PDB file of N, H, CA, C and O in Angstrom:
ATOM      1  N   ALA A   1      -8.735   8.521   0.940  1.00  0.00           N
ATOM      2  CA  ALA A   1      -7.619   8.080   0.366  1.00  0.00           C
ATOM      3  C   ALA A   1      -6.066   8.365   0.718  1.00  0.00           C
ATOM      4  O   ALA A   1      -5.692   9.531   0.837  1.00  0.00           O
ATOM      5  N   VAL A   2      -5.218   7.348   0.874  1.00  0.00           N
ATOM      6  H   VAL A   2      -5.522   6.400   0.778  1.00  0.00           H
ATOM      7  CA  VAL A   2      -3.722   7.937   0.991  1.00  0.00           C
ATOM      8  C   VAL A   2      -2.826   8.309  -0.196  1.00  0.00           C
ATOM      9  O   VAL A   2      -2.728   7.540  -1.151  1.00  0.00           O
ATOM     10  N   ARG A   3      -2.285   9.277  -0.158  1.00  0.00           N
ATOM     11  H   ARG A   3      -2.365   9.902   0.618  1.00  0.00           H
ATOM     12  CA  ARG A   3      -1.579   9.729  -1.610  1.00  0.00           C
ATOM     13  C   ARG A   3       0.148   8.910  -1.619  1.00  0.00           C
ATOM     14  O   ARG A   3       0.993   9.244  -0.789  1.00  0.00           O
ATOM     15  N   VAL A   4       0.320   8.233  -2.295  1.00  0.00           N
ATOM     16  H   VAL A   4      -0.366   7.962  -2.969  1.00  0.00           H
ATOM     17  CA  VAL A   4       1.991   7.953  -2.019  1.00  0.00           C
ATOM     18  C   VAL A   4       2.697   9.002  -2.810  1.00  0.00           C
ATOM     19  O   VAL A   4       2.782   9.222  -4.019  1.00  0.00           O
ATOM     20  N   GLU A   5       3.327   9.758  -1.408  1.00  0.00           N
ATOM     21  H   GLU A   5       3.258   9.579  -0.426  1.00  0.00           H
ATOM     22  CA  GLU A   5       4.526  10.659  -1.879  1.00  0.00           C
ATOM     23  C   GLU A   5       5.860   9.822  -2.379  1.00  0.00           C
ATOM     24  O   GLU A   5       6.228  10.273  -3.464  1.00  0.00           O
ATOM     25  N   SER A   6       6.533   8.952  -2.006  1.00  0.00           N
ATOM     26  H   SER A   6       6.235   8.586  -1.125  1.00  0.00           H
ATOM     27  CA  SER A   6       7.682   8.687  -1.936  1.00  0.00           C
ATOM     28  C   SER A   6       7.911   7.161  -1.804  1.00  0.00           C
ATOM     29  O   SER A   6       7.225   6.602  -0.948  1.00  0.00           O
ATOM     30  N   LEU A   7       8.561   6.591  -2.345  1.00  0.00           N
ATOM     31  H   LEU A   7       9.118   7.045  -3.040  1.00  0.00           H
ATOM     32  CA  LEU A   7       8.685   4.864  -2.200  1.00  0.00           C
ATOM     33  C   LEU A   7      10.323   4.461  -1.709  1.00  0.00           C
ATOM     34  O   LEU A   7      11.334   5.040  -2.107  1.00  0.00           O
ATOM     35  N   GLU A   8      10.280   3.498  -0.897  1.00  0.00           N
ATOM     36  H   GLU A   8       9.459   3.027  -0.574  1.00  0.00           H
ATOM     37  CA  GLU A   8      11.346   2.840  -0.476  1.00  0.00           C
ATOM     38  C   GLU A   8      12.100   2.238  -1.397  1.00  0.00           C
ATOM     39  O   GLU A   8      11.401   1.398  -1.965  1.00  0.00           O
ATOM     40  N   PRO A   9      13.158   2.257  -1.811  1.00  0.00           N
ATOM     41  CA  PRO A   9      13.807   1.679  -3.095  1.00  0.00           C
ATOM     42  C   PRO A   9      13.761   0.128  -2.680  1.00  0.00           C
ATOM     43  O   PRO A   9      14.360  -0.158  -1.643  1.00  0.00           O
ATOM     44  N   GLY A  10      13.151  -0.846  -3.340  1.00  0.00           N
ATOM     45  H   GLY A  10      12.665  -0.613  -4.182  1.00  0.00           H
ATOM     46  CA  GLY A  10      13.363  -2.140  -3.118  1.00  0.00           C
ATOM     47  C   GLY A  10      12.563  -2.331  -1.997  1.00  0.00           C
ATOM     48  O   GLY A  10      12.837  -3.335  -1.338  1.00  0.00           O
ATOM     49  N   GLY A  11      11.666  -1.650  -1.613  1.00  0.00           N
ATOM     50  H   GLY A  11      11.443  -0.835  -2.148  1.00  0.00           H
ATOM     51  CA  GLY A  11      10.479  -1.588  -0.633  1.00  0.00           C
ATOM     52  C   GLY A  11       9.503  -2.864  -1.580  1.00  0.00           C
ATOM     53  O   GLY A  11       9.556  -3.348  -2.711  1.00  0.00           O
ATOM     54  N   PRO A  12       8.486  -3.054  -0.129  1.00  0.00           N
ATOM     55  CA  PRO A  12       7.292  -3.940  -0.628  1.00  0.00           C
ATOM     56  C   PRO A  12       6.497  -3.151  -1.927  1.00  0.00           C
ATOM     57  O   PRO A  12       6.171  -3.654  -3.003  1.00  0.00           O
ATOM     58  N   ALA A  13       6.344  -2.075  -1.568  1.00  0.00           N
ATOM     59  H   ALA A  13       6.608  -1.666  -0.695  1.00  0.00           H
ATOM     60  CA  ALA A  13       5.276  -0.743  -2.056  1.00  0.00           C
ATOM     61  C   ALA A  13       5.592  -0.664  -3.643  1.00  0.00           C
ATOM     62  O   ALA A  13       4.768  -0.531  -4.548  1.00  0.00           O
ATOM     63  N   GLU A  14       7.194  -0.796  -3.759  1.00  0.00           N
ATOM     64  H   GLU A  14       7.863  -0.904  -3.024  1.00  0.00           H
ATOM     65  CA  GLU A  14       7.983  -0.662  -4.690  1.00  0.00           C
ATOM     66  C   GLU A  14       7.792  -1.698  -5.489  1.00  0.00           C
ATOM     67  O   GLU A  14       7.393  -1.492  -6.635  1.00  0.00           O
ATOM     68  N   ARG A  15       8.030  -2.953  -5.048  1.00  0.00           N
ATOM     69  H   ARG A  15       8.353  -3.121  -4.117  1.00  0.00           H
ATOM     70  CA  ARG A  15       7.878  -4.035  -5.653  1.00  0.00           C
ATOM     71  C   ARG A  15       6.526  -4.651  -6.078  1.00  0.00           C
ATOM     72  O   ARG A  15       6.629  -5.562  -6.900  1.00  0.00           O
ATOM     73  N   ALA A  16       5.344  -4.344  -5.696  1.00  0.00           N
ATOM     74  H   ALA A  16       5.261  -3.603  -5.029  1.00  0.00           H
ATOM     75  CA  ALA A  16       4.109  -4.406  -5.729  1.00  0.00           C
ATOM     76  C   ALA A  16       3.761  -3.590  -6.882  1.00  0.00           C
ATOM     77  O   ALA A  16       2.716  -3.796  -7.499  1.00  0.00           O
ATOM     78  N   GLY A  17       4.875  -2.350  -7.320  1.00  0.00           N
ATOM     79  H   GLY A  17       5.724  -2.183  -6.819  1.00  0.00           H
ATOM     80  CA  GLY A  17       3.932  -1.416  -8.335  1.00  0.00           C
ATOM     81  C   GLY A  17       3.348  -0.552  -8.285  1.00  0.00           C
ATOM     82  O   GLY A  17       2.585  -0.088  -9.132  1.00  0.00           O
ATOM     83  N   LEU A  18       3.784   0.060  -6.606  1.00  0.00           N
ATOM     84  H   LEU A  18       4.404  -0.317  -5.918  1.00  0.00           H
ATOM     85  CA  LEU A  18       2.946   1.242  -6.703  1.00  0.00           C
ATOM     86  C   LEU A  18       4.383   2.750  -7.094  1.00  0.00           C
ATOM     87  O   LEU A  18       5.606   2.631  -7.161  1.00  0.00           O
ATOM     88  N   GLU A  19       3.679   3.755  -7.233  1.00  0.00           N
ATOM     89  H   GLU A  19       2.685   3.852  -7.178  1.00  0.00           H
ATOM     90  CA  GLU A  19       4.446   4.878  -7.860  1.00  0.00           C
ATOM     91  C   GLU A  19       3.691   5.804  -7.147  1.00  0.00           C
ATOM     92  O   GLU A  19       2.575   5.768  -6.631  1.00  0.00           O
ATOM     93  N   ALA A  20       4.525   6.600  -7.238  1.00  0.00           N
ATOM     94  H   ALA A  20       5.433   6.629  -7.658  1.00  0.00           H
ATOM     95  CA  ALA A  20       4.549   8.146  -6.590  1.00  0.00           C
ATOM     96  C   ALA A  20       3.540   8.975  -7.368  1.00  0.00           C
ATOM     97  O   ALA A  20       3.692   9.361  -8.527  1.00  0.00           O
ATOM     98  N   GLY A  21       2.523   9.191  -6.610  1.00  0.00           N
ATOM     99  H   GLY A  21       2.399   8.877  -5.669  1.00  0.00           H
ATOM    100  CA  GLY A  21       1.052   9.935  -7.122  1.00  0.00           C
ATOM    101  C   GLY A  21       0.214   8.808  -6.755  1.00  0.00           C
ATOM    102  O   GLY A  21      -0.855   9.092  -6.214  1.00  0.00           O
ATOM    103  N   ASP A  22       0.431   7.844  -6.903  1.00  0.00           N
ATOM    104  H   ASP A  22       1.299   7.613  -7.342  1.00  0.00           H
ATOM    105  CA  ASP A  22      -0.824   6.806  -6.457  1.00  0.00           C
ATOM    106  C   ASP A  22      -1.470   7.138  -5.649  1.00  0.00           C
ATOM    107  O   ASP A  22      -0.980   7.533  -4.591  1.00  0.00           O
ATOM    108  N   LEU A  23      -2.873   7.094  -5.870  1.00  0.00           N
ATOM    109  H   LEU A  23      -3.271   6.773  -6.729  1.00  0.00           H
ATOM    110  CA  LEU A  23      -4.068   7.175  -4.261  1.00  0.00           C
ATOM    111  C   LEU A  23      -4.332   5.497  -3.944  1.00  0.00           C
ATOM    112  O   LEU A  23      -4.683   4.635  -4.751  1.00  0.00           O
ATOM    113  N   ILE A  24      -3.987   5.330  -2.244  1.00  0.00           N
ATOM    114  H   ILE A  24      -3.702   6.030  -1.589  1.00  0.00           H
ATOM    115  CA  ILE A  24      -4.607   4.192  -2.076  1.00  0.00           C
ATOM    116  C   ILE A  24      -5.688   4.204  -1.434  1.00  0.00           C
ATOM    117  O   ILE A  24      -5.732   4.701  -0.308  1.00  0.00           O
ATOM    118  N   ILE A  25      -6.960   3.562  -2.130  1.00  0.00           N
ATOM    119  H   ILE A  25      -6.925   3.157  -3.044  1.00  0.00           H
ATOM    120  CA  ILE A  25      -7.944   3.766  -1.940  1.00  0.00           C
ATOM    121  C   ILE A  25      -8.660   2.508  -1.077  1.00  0.00           C
ATOM    122  O   ILE A  25      -9.683   2.673  -0.412  1.00  0.00           O
ATOM    123  N   ALA A  26      -7.869   1.077  -1.214  1.00  0.00           N
ATOM    124  H   ALA A  26      -7.038   0.943  -1.754  1.00  0.00           H
ATOM    125  CA  ALA A  26      -8.200  -0.182  -0.526  1.00  0.00           C
ATOM    126  C   ALA A  26      -6.914  -0.816  -0.155  1.00  0.00           C
ATOM    127  O   ALA A  26      -5.755  -0.603  -0.513  1.00  0.00           O
ATOM    128  N   TYR A  27      -7.395  -1.560   0.573  1.00  0.00           N
ATOM    129  H   TYR A  27      -8.336  -1.733   0.863  1.00  0.00           H
ATOM    130  CA  TYR A  27      -5.997  -2.189   1.470  1.00  0.00           C
ATOM    131  C   TYR A  27      -6.976  -3.945   1.738  1.00  0.00           C
ATOM    132  O   TYR A  27      -7.796  -4.253   2.603  1.00  0.00           O
ATOM    133  N   ASP A  28      -6.577  -4.504   0.926  1.00  0.00           N
ATOM    134  H   ASP A  28      -5.911  -4.253   0.224  1.00  0.00           H
ATOM    135  CA  ASP A  28      -7.181  -6.257   1.365  1.00  0.00           C
ATOM    136  C   ASP A  28      -8.692  -6.089   1.584  1.00  0.00           C
ATOM    137  O   ASP A  28      -9.130  -6.418   2.686  1.00  0.00           O
ATOM    138  N   GLY A  29      -9.460  -5.655   0.738  1.00  0.00           N
ATOM    139  H   GLY A  29      -9.104  -5.388  -0.157  1.00  0.00           H
ATOM    140  CA  GLY A  29     -10.385  -5.163   0.500  1.00  0.00           C
ATOM    141  C   GLY A  29     -11.460  -4.099   1.370  1.00  0.00           C
ATOM    142  O   GLY A  29     -12.626  -3.760   1.168  1.00  0.00           O
ATOM    143  N   ALA A  30     -10.367  -3.731   2.520  1.00  0.00           N
ATOM    144  H   ALA A  30      -9.420  -4.005   2.684  1.00  0.00           H
ATOM    145  CA  ALA A  30     -11.118  -2.714   3.232  1.00  0.00           C
ATOM    146  C   ALA A  30     -10.625  -1.157   2.475  1.00  0.00           C
ATOM    147  O   ALA A  30      -9.526  -0.927   1.971  1.00  0.00           O
ATOM    148  N   PRO A  31     -11.625  -0.353   2.565  1.00  0.00           N
ATOM    149  CA  PRO A  31     -11.428   1.011   1.875  1.00  0.00           C
ATOM    150  C   PRO A  31     -10.516   1.953   3.392  1.00  0.00           C
ATOM    151  O   PRO A  31     -10.527   1.887   4.621  1.00  0.00           O
ATOM    152  N   VAL A  32      -9.874   2.706   2.395  1.00  0.00           N
ATOM    153  H   VAL A  32      -9.865   2.759   1.396  1.00  0.00           H
ATOM    154  CA  VAL A  32      -8.805   3.346   2.648  1.00  0.00           C
ATOM    155  C   VAL A  32      -9.023   4.886   2.862  1.00  0.00           C
ATOM    156  O   VAL A  32      -8.416   5.448   1.950  1.00  0.00           O
ATOM    157  N   GLY A  33      -9.617   5.791   3.660  1.00  0.00           N
ATOM    158  H   GLY A  33     -10.109   5.335   4.401  1.00  0.00           H
ATOM    159  CA  GLY A  33     -10.094   7.015   3.614  1.00  0.00           C
ATOM    160  C   GLY A  33      -9.303   7.785   4.182  1.00  0.00           C
ATOM    161  O   GLY A  33      -9.623   8.972   4.243  1.00  0.00           O
ATOM    162  N   GLY A  34      -7.813   7.266   4.869  1.00  0.00           N
ATOM    163  H   GLY A  34      -7.553   6.302   4.820  1.00  0.00           H
ATOM    164  CA  GLY A  34      -6.841   8.197   5.251  1.00  0.00           C
ATOM    165  C   GLY A  34      -5.820   6.970   5.746  1.00  0.00           C
ATOM    166  O   GLY A  34      -5.847   5.747   5.602  1.00  0.00           O
ATOM    167  N   ILE A  35      -4.791   8.020   6.483  1.00  0.00           N
ATOM    168  H   ILE A  35      -4.769   9.013   6.600  1.00  0.00           H
ATOM    169  CA  ILE A  35      -3.159   7.516   6.832  1.00  0.00           C
ATOM    170  C   ILE A  35      -3.922   6.485   8.012  1.00  0.00           C
ATOM    171  O   ILE A  35      -3.846   5.258   7.942  1.00  0.00           O
ATOM    172  N   ASP A  36      -4.583   7.138   8.980  1.00  0.00           N
ATOM    173  H   ASP A  36      -4.645   8.135   9.037  1.00  0.00           H
ATOM    174  CA  ASP A  36      -5.338   6.314  10.156  1.00  0.00           C
ATOM    175  C   ASP A  36      -5.949   4.844   9.535  1.00  0.00           C
ATOM    176  O   ASP A  36      -5.587   3.720   9.883  1.00  0.00           O
ATOM    177  N   ASP A  37      -6.646   5.075   8.846  1.00  0.00           N
ATOM    178  H   ASP A  37      -6.940   5.988   8.563  1.00  0.00           H
ATOM    179  CA  ASP A  37      -7.469   3.790   8.377  1.00  0.00           C
ATOM    180  C   ASP A  37      -6.124   2.701   8.013  1.00  0.00           C
ATOM    181  O   ASP A  37      -5.965   1.644   8.623  1.00  0.00           O
ATOM    182  N   LEU A  38      -5.431   3.066   7.173  1.00  0.00           N
ATOM    183  H   LEU A  38      -5.560   3.925   6.677  1.00  0.00           H
ATOM    184  CA  LEU A  38      -4.247   2.712   6.557  1.00  0.00           C
ATOM    185  C   LEU A  38      -3.382   2.253   7.829  1.00  0.00           C
ATOM    186  O   LEU A  38      -3.224   1.033   7.842  1.00  0.00           O
ATOM    187  N   HIS A  39      -2.857   2.848   8.772  1.00  0.00           N
ATOM    188  H   HIS A  39      -2.986   3.840   8.762  1.00  0.00           H
ATOM    189  CA  HIS A  39      -2.275   1.953   9.943  1.00  0.00           C
ATOM    190  C   HIS A  39      -2.751   1.469  10.505  1.00  0.00           C
ATOM    191  O   HIS A  39      -1.914   0.784  11.093  1.00  0.00           O
ATOM    192  N   ARG A  40      -4.100   1.137  11.029  1.00  0.00           N
ATOM    193  H   ARG A  40      -4.780   1.693  10.551  1.00  0.00           H
ATOM    194  CA  ARG A  40      -4.779   0.140  11.658  1.00  0.00           C
ATOM    195  C   ARG A  40      -5.019  -0.813  10.355  1.00  0.00           C
ATOM    196  O   ARG A  40      -6.095  -1.390  10.514  1.00  0.00           O
ATOM    197  N   LEU A  41      -4.641  -1.041   9.598  1.00  0.00           N
ATOM    198  H   LEU A  41      -3.767  -0.572   9.468  1.00  0.00           H
ATOM    199  CA  LEU A  41      -4.545  -2.383   8.518  1.00  0.00           C
ATOM    200  C   LEU A  41      -3.676  -3.069   8.491  1.00  0.00           C
ATOM    201  O   LEU A  41      -3.588  -4.276   8.266  1.00  0.00           O
ATOM    202  N   LEU A  42      -2.730  -2.061   8.805  1.00  0.00           N
ATOM    203  H   LEU A  42      -2.802  -1.081   8.988  1.00  0.00           H
ATOM    204  CA  LEU A  42      -1.118  -2.918   8.672  1.00  0.00           C
ATOM    205  C   LEU A  42      -0.489  -2.950  10.162  1.00  0.00           C
ATOM    206  O   LEU A  42       0.349  -2.284  10.770  1.00  0.00           O
ATOM    207  N   THR A  43      -1.404  -4.176  10.470  1.00  0.00           N
ATOM    208  H   THR A  43      -2.085  -4.717   9.976  1.00  0.00           H
ATOM    209  CA  THR A  43      -0.877  -4.669  11.738  1.00  0.00           C
ATOM    210  C   THR A  43       0.372  -5.766  11.760  1.00  0.00           C
ATOM    211  O   THR A  43       0.761  -6.180  10.668  1.00  0.00           O
ATOM    212  N   ALA A  44       0.864  -6.137  12.698  1.00  0.00           N
ATOM    213  H   ALA A  44       0.548  -5.801  13.585  1.00  0.00           H
ATOM    214  CA  ALA A  44       2.105  -6.877  12.914  1.00  0.00           C
ATOM    215  C   ALA A  44       1.742  -8.460  12.192  1.00  0.00           C
ATOM    216  O   ALA A  44       2.584  -9.139  11.603  1.00  0.00           O
ATOM    217  N   GLU A  45       0.296  -8.851  12.394  1.00  0.00           N
ATOM    218  H   GLU A  45      -0.388  -8.300  12.872  1.00  0.00           H
ATOM    219  CA  GLU A  45       0.133 -10.346  11.990  1.00  0.00           C
ATOM    220  C   GLU A  45      -0.041 -10.099  10.436  1.00  0.00           C
ATOM    221  O   GLU A  45      -0.332 -11.123   9.819  1.00  0.00           O
ATOM    222  N   ARG A  46       0.089  -8.830   9.605  1.00  0.00           N
ATOM    223  H   ARG A  46       0.325  -7.998  10.106  1.00  0.00           H
ATOM    224  CA  ARG A  46       0.029  -9.129   8.225  1.00  0.00           C
ATOM    225  C   ARG A  46       1.480  -9.055   7.712  1.00  0.00           C
ATOM    226  O   ARG A  46       1.696  -9.240   6.514  1.00  0.00           O
ATOM    227  N   ILE A  47       2.455  -8.800   8.547  1.00  0.00           N
ATOM    228  H   ILE A  47       2.279  -8.650   9.520  1.00  0.00           H
ATOM    229  CA  ILE A  47       3.712  -9.068   8.056  1.00  0.00           C
ATOM    230  C   ILE A  47       3.775 -10.391   7.437  1.00  0.00           C
ATOM    231  O   ILE A  47       3.233 -11.385   7.920  1.00  0.00           O
ATOM    232  N   GLY A  48       4.487 -10.374   6.296  1.00  0.00           N
ATOM    233  H   GLY A  48       4.927  -9.566   5.903  1.00  0.00           H
ATOM    234  CA  GLY A  48       4.594 -11.592   5.852  1.00  0.00           C
ATOM    235  C   GLY A  48       3.373 -12.131   4.591  1.00  0.00           C
ATOM    236  O   GLY A  48       3.634 -12.847   3.625  1.00  0.00           O
ATOM    237  N   THR A  49       2.237 -11.641   4.890  1.00  0.00           N
ATOM    238  H   THR A  49       2.025 -11.059   5.674  1.00  0.00           H
ATOM    239  CA  THR A  49       1.532 -12.446   4.013  1.00  0.00           C
ATOM    240  C   THR A  49       0.770 -11.307   2.844  1.00  0.00           C
ATOM    241  O   THR A  49       0.679 -10.080   2.833  1.00  0.00           O
ATOM    242  N   SER A  50       0.383 -12.192   2.079  1.00  0.00           N
ATOM    243  H   SER A  50       0.456 -13.189   2.088  1.00  0.00           H
ATOM    244  CA  SER A  50       0.122 -11.266   0.342  1.00  0.00           C
ATOM    245  C   SER A  50      -1.128 -10.916   0.634  1.00  0.00           C
ATOM    246  O   SER A  50      -1.714 -11.539   1.519  1.00  0.00           O
ATOM    247  N   THR A  51      -1.723  -9.933   0.000  1.00  0.00           N
ATOM    248  H   THR A  51      -1.247  -9.426  -0.719  1.00  0.00           H
ATOM    249  CA  THR A  51      -2.500  -9.423  -0.283  1.00  0.00           C
ATOM    250  C   THR A  51      -2.971  -8.259  -1.680  1.00  0.00           C
ATOM    251  O   THR A  51      -2.358  -8.349  -2.743  1.00  0.00           O
ATOM    252  N   THR A  52      -4.044  -7.262  -1.509  1.00  0.00           N
ATOM    253  H   THR A  52      -4.542  -7.189  -0.645  1.00  0.00           H
ATOM    254  CA  THR A  52      -3.931  -6.470  -2.638  1.00  0.00           C
ATOM    255  C   THR A  52      -4.040  -5.318  -1.939  1.00  0.00           C
ATOM    256  O   THR A  52      -4.320  -5.272  -0.741  1.00  0.00           O
ATOM    257  N   VAL A  53      -3.739  -3.979  -2.939  1.00  0.00           N
ATOM    258  H   VAL A  53      -3.512  -4.016  -3.912  1.00  0.00           H
ATOM    259  CA  VAL A  53      -3.905  -2.713  -2.672  1.00  0.00           C
ATOM    260  C   VAL A  53      -4.476  -2.446  -3.760  1.00  0.00           C
ATOM    261  O   VAL A  53      -4.075  -2.859  -4.848  1.00  0.00           O
ATOM    262  N   ALA A  54      -5.732  -1.541  -3.547  1.00  0.00           N
ATOM    263  H   ALA A  54      -6.058  -1.205  -2.663  1.00  0.00           H
ATOM    264  CA  ALA A  54      -6.166  -0.810  -4.934  1.00  0.00           C
ATOM    265  C   ALA A  54      -5.926   0.713  -4.700  1.00  0.00           C
ATOM    266  O   ALA A  54      -6.146   1.391  -3.696  1.00  0.00           O
ATOM    267  N   VAL A  55      -5.381   1.076  -5.987  1.00  0.00           N
ATOM    268  H   VAL A  55      -5.203   0.526  -6.802  1.00  0.00           H
ATOM    269  CA  VAL A  55      -4.944   2.421  -6.185  1.00  0.00           C
ATOM    270  C   VAL A  55      -5.664   2.730  -7.109  1.00  0.00           C
ATOM    271  O   VAL A  55      -6.198   1.877  -7.818  1.00  0.00           O
ATOM    272  N   LEU A  56      -5.898   4.670  -7.371  1.00  0.00           N
ATOM    273  H   LEU A  56      -5.464   5.363  -6.795  1.00  0.00           H
ATOM    274  CA  LEU A  56      -5.862   5.222  -8.213  1.00  0.00           C
ATOM    275  C   LEU A  56      -4.840   5.470  -8.858  1.00  0.00           C
ATOM    276  O   LEU A  56      -3.934   5.922  -8.158  1.00  0.00           O
ATOM    277  N   ARG A  57      -4.532   5.319 -10.296  1.00  0.00           N
ATOM    278  H   ARG A  57      -5.269   4.952 -10.864  1.00  0.00           H
ATOM    279  CA  ARG A  57      -3.501   5.851 -11.036  1.00  0.00           C
ATOM    280  C   ARG A  57      -3.855   7.262 -11.909  1.00  0.00           C
ATOM    281  O   ARG A  57      -4.809   6.772 -12.513  1.00  0.00           O
ATOM    282  N   ARG A  58      -3.807   8.320 -12.300  1.00  0.00           N
ATOM    283  H   ARG A  58      -3.032   8.718 -11.809  1.00  0.00           H
ATOM    284  CA  ARG A  58      -4.085   8.670 -13.255  1.00  0.00           C
ATOM    285  C   ARG A  58      -5.836   8.212 -13.973  1.00  0.00           C
ATOM    286  O   ARG A  58      -6.181   7.590 -14.978  1.00  0.00           O
ATOM    287  N   SER A  59      -6.385   8.708 -13.157  1.00  0.00           N
ATOM    288  H   SER A  59      -6.104   9.213 -12.341  1.00  0.00           H
ATOM    289  CA  SER A  59      -7.994   8.033 -13.473  1.00  0.00           C
ATOM    290  C   SER A  59      -8.407   6.613 -13.367  1.00  0.00           C
ATOM    291  O   SER A  59      -9.544   6.171 -13.199  1.00  0.00           O
ATOM    292  N   ARG A  60      -7.108   5.875 -13.516  1.00  0.00           N
ATOM    293  H   ARG A  60      -6.185   6.234 -13.653  1.00  0.00           H
ATOM    294  CA  ARG A  60      -7.617   3.877 -13.784  1.00  0.00           C
ATOM    295  C   ARG A  60      -7.267   3.395 -12.041  1.00  0.00           C
ATOM    296  O   ARG A  60      -6.358   3.731 -11.282  1.00  0.00           O
ATOM    297  N   ARG A  61      -8.506   2.423 -11.858  1.00  0.00           N
ATOM    298  H   ARG A  61      -9.245   2.150 -12.475  1.00  0.00           H
ATOM    299  CA  ARG A  61      -8.660   1.678 -10.598  1.00  0.00           C
ATOM    300  C   ARG A  61      -7.290   0.357 -10.883  1.00  0.00           C
ATOM    301  O   ARG A  61      -7.342  -0.611 -11.641  1.00  0.00           O
ATOM    302  N   LEU A  62      -6.577   0.630 -10.305  1.00  0.00           N
ATOM    303  H   LEU A  62      -6.535   1.416  -9.689  1.00  0.00           H
ATOM    304  CA  LEU A  62      -5.638  -1.085 -10.109  1.00  0.00           C
ATOM    305  C   LEU A  62      -5.785  -1.500  -9.013  1.00  0.00           C
ATOM    306  O   LEU A  62      -6.072  -0.841  -8.014  1.00  0.00           O
ATOM    307  N   GLU A  63      -5.569  -2.852  -9.110  1.00  0.00           N
ATOM    308  H   GLU A  63      -5.336  -3.387  -9.922  1.00  0.00           H
ATOM    309  CA  GLU A  63      -5.615  -4.040  -8.193  1.00  0.00           C
ATOM    310  C   GLU A  63      -3.906  -4.558  -8.200  1.00  0.00           C
ATOM    311  O   GLU A  63      -3.420  -5.274  -9.074  1.00  0.00           O
ATOM    312  N   LEU A  64      -3.084  -3.943  -6.879  1.00  0.00           N
ATOM    313  H   LEU A  64      -3.480  -3.361  -6.169  1.00  0.00           H
ATOM    314  CA  LEU A  64      -2.295  -4.731  -7.296  1.00  0.00           C
ATOM    315  C   LEU A  64      -1.496  -5.936  -6.284  1.00  0.00           C
ATOM    316  O   LEU A  64      -2.146  -5.981  -5.240  1.00  0.00           O
ATOM    317  N   PRO A  65      -0.693  -6.611  -6.241  1.00  0.00           N
ATOM    318  CA  PRO A  65      -0.546  -7.601  -5.171  1.00  0.00           C
ATOM    319  C   PRO A  65       0.231  -7.201  -4.355  1.00  0.00           C
ATOM    320  O   PRO A  65       1.021  -6.471  -4.955  1.00  0.00           O
ATOM    321  N   ILE A  66       0.548  -7.266  -3.010  1.00  0.00           N
ATOM    322  H   ILE A  66      -0.094  -7.859  -2.523  1.00  0.00           H
ATOM    323  CA  ILE A  66       1.558  -6.790  -2.202  1.00  0.00           C
ATOM    324  C   ILE A  66       1.729  -7.814  -0.537  1.00  0.00           C
ATOM    325  O   ILE A  66       0.789  -8.423  -0.026  1.00  0.00           O
ATOM    326  N   ALA A  67       2.537  -7.781  -0.215  1.00  0.00           N
ATOM    327  H   ALA A  67       3.301  -7.286  -0.630  1.00  0.00           H
ATOM    328  CA  ALA A  67       2.951  -8.452   1.084  1.00  0.00           C
ATOM    329  C   ALA A  67       3.359  -7.146   1.856  1.00  0.00           C
ATOM    330  O   ALA A  67       3.810  -6.093   1.406  1.00  0.00           O
ATOM    331  N   ALA A  68       3.080  -7.506   3.108  1.00  0.00           N
ATOM    332  H   ALA A  68       2.714  -8.361   3.474  1.00  0.00           H
ATOM    333  CA  ALA A  68       3.114  -6.308   4.002  1.00  0.00           C
ATOM    334  C   ALA A  68       5.012  -7.102   4.667  1.00  0.00           C
ATOM    335  O   ALA A  68       5.443  -8.255   4.653  1.00  0.00           O
ATOM    336  N   ALA A  69       5.667  -5.694   5.184  1.00  0.00           N
ATOM    337  H   ALA A  69       5.317  -4.757   5.196  1.00  0.00           H
ATOM    338  CA  ALA A  69       6.997  -6.083   5.562  1.00  0.00           C
ATOM    339  C   ALA A  69       7.252  -5.171   6.397  1.00  0.00           C
ATOM    340  O   ALA A  69       6.570  -4.147   6.349  1.00  0.00           O
ATOM    341  N   GLU A  70       8.112  -5.277   7.205  1.00  0.00           N
ATOM    342  H   GLU A  70       8.666  -6.108   7.244  1.00  0.00           H
ATOM    343  CA  GLU A  70       8.555  -4.646   8.600  1.00  0.00           C
ATOM    344  C   GLU A  70       9.496  -3.438   7.647  1.00  0.00           C
ATOM    345  O   GLU A  70      10.105  -3.753   6.624  1.00  0.00           O
ATOM    346  N   ARG A  71       9.473  -2.363   8.079  1.00  0.00           N
ATOM    347  H   ARG A  71       8.978  -2.107   8.909  1.00  0.00           H
ATOM    348  CA  ARG A  71      10.676  -0.966   7.496  1.00  0.00           C
ATOM    349  C   ARG A  71      11.926  -1.588   7.721  1.00  0.00           C
ATOM    350  O   ARG A  71      12.225  -2.367   8.627  1.00  0.00           O
ATOM    351  N   SER A  72      12.532  -1.214   6.915  1.00  0.00           N
ATOM    352  H   SER A  72      12.289  -0.581   6.179  1.00  0.00           H
ATOM    353  CA  SER A  72      14.275  -1.871   7.241  1.00  0.00           C
ATOM    354  C   SER A  72      14.690  -0.680   8.188  1.00  0.00           C
ATOM    355  O   SER A  72      14.059   0.356   7.977  1.00  0.00           O
ATOM    356  N   ARG A  73      15.494  -0.640   9.044  1.00  0.00           N
ATOM    357  H   ARG A  73      16.007  -1.482   9.215  1.00  0.00           H
ATOM    358  CA  ARG A  73      16.544   0.209   9.906  1.00  0.00           C
ATOM    359  C   ARG A  73      17.880   0.197   9.357  1.00  0.00           C
ATOM    360  O   ARG A  73      18.702  -0.687   9.117  1.00  0.00           O
ATOM    361  N   GLY A  74      17.841   1.455   9.232  1.00  0.00           N
ATOM    362  H   GLY A  74      17.173   2.173   9.427  1.00  0.00           H
ATOM    363  CA  GLY A  74      19.238   1.595   8.588  1.00  0.00           C
ATOM    364  C   GLY A  74      19.425   2.305   7.478  1.00  0.00           C
ATOM    365  O   GLY A  74      20.550   2.399   6.987  1.00  0.00           O
TER     366      GLY A  74
END
């Protein structure tokens, strides 16, 4: 899993409802065992596409809709 430490204000993760402390366990149905898995799943082809991210939040599993976007520069 990947622990969410912080969120970019107004970014895709925040808009999807992710919170600091969430554990990302799957992206688009694919398991996420660590940061390398998540990086492999977040490819340029996914930018602008909608999918779901599965997280554990305080012992609850949540499926949140999310759209990947390029990180803002600035």
